[in-house]
C-alpha positions as CSV (number, residue, x, y, z in Angstrom):
1,M,-59.9,-3.3,39.9
2,A,-63.4,-4.0,41.3
3,S,-64.8,-4.8,37.8
4,M,-62.1,-7.4,37.2
5,R,-62.8,-9.0,40.6
6,G,-66.5,-9.3,39.7
7,K,-65.7,-10.9,36.3
8,F,-63.5,-13.4,38.0
9,R,-66.2,-14.3,40.5
10,R,-68.8,-14.8,37.7
11,T,-66.3,-16.9,35.7
12,K,-65.5,-19.0,38.8
13,R,-69.2,-19.5,39.6
14,L,-69.9,-20.5,36.0
15,L,-67.0,-23.0,36.0
16,F,-68.3,-24.4,39.3
17,F,-71.8,-24.8,37.9
18,V,-70.5,-26.5,34.8
19,A,-68.3,-28.8,36.9
20,V,-71.2,-29.8,39.1
21,R,-73.3,-30.6,36.0
22,L,-70.5,-32.6,34.4
23,R,-70.0,-34.5,37.7
24,E,-73.7,-35.5,37.7
25,V,-73.4,-36.8,34.1
26,L,-70.1,-38.7,34.8
27,A,-71.4,-40.2,38.0
28,T,-74.2,-41.9,36.1
29,V,-72.1,-43.0,33.2
30,L,-68.8,-44.2,34.8
31,P,-68.4,-47.3,37.0
32,R,-68.2,-46.5,40.7
33,R,-64.5,-47.0,41.2
34,A,-63.6,-45.0,38.1
35,A,-65.8,-42.2,39.2
36,L,-64.4,-42.1,42.7
37,S,-60.8,-42.0,41.4
38,A,-61.6,-39.3,38.8
39,F,-63.4,-37.1,41.4
40,A,-60.5,-37.6,43.8
41,G,-58.1,-36.3,41.1
42,V,-60.4,-33.3,40.5
43,G,-60.4,-32.6,44.3
44,C,-56.6,-32.6,44.4
45,V,-56.5,-30.1,41.5
46,V,-59.1,-27.8,43.1
47,R,-57.3,-28.0,46.4
48,T,-54.1,-26.9,44.7
49,L,-55.7,-24.1,42.7
50,D,-58.0,-22.6,45.4
51,R,-56.0,-22.7,48.6
52,P,-57.7,-19.7,50.2
53,A,-61.1,-21.4,50.0
54,V,-59.5,-24.6,51.5
55,R,-58.1,-22.7,54.4
56,R,-61.4,-20.9,55.0
57,S,-63.3,-24.3,54.9
58,R,-60.8,-25.9,57.3
59,A,-61.2,-22.9,59.7
60,H,-65.0,-23.2,59.5
61,L,-64.8,-27.0,60.2
62,A,-62.5,-26.4,63.1
63,K,-65.0,-24.0,64.6
64,A,-67.9,-26.3,64.1
65,L,-66.3,-29.5,65.3
66,G,-64.0,-28.1,67.9
67,P,-60.3,-28.8,68.4
């Protein structure tokens, strides 16, 4: 089980790396409004797929910023 977990983490990190590089390329090529709407759509998809990370991030922000 632990080996599968490690493979998933590596795959997730690789996908994140590729996504960041792709975002950099698209941000320079696309017009501003098109880039903003495309990245907002990607954010919605990520928020839906990785709910535990979103909950963790919100908890950290709540601790940092207060109630």
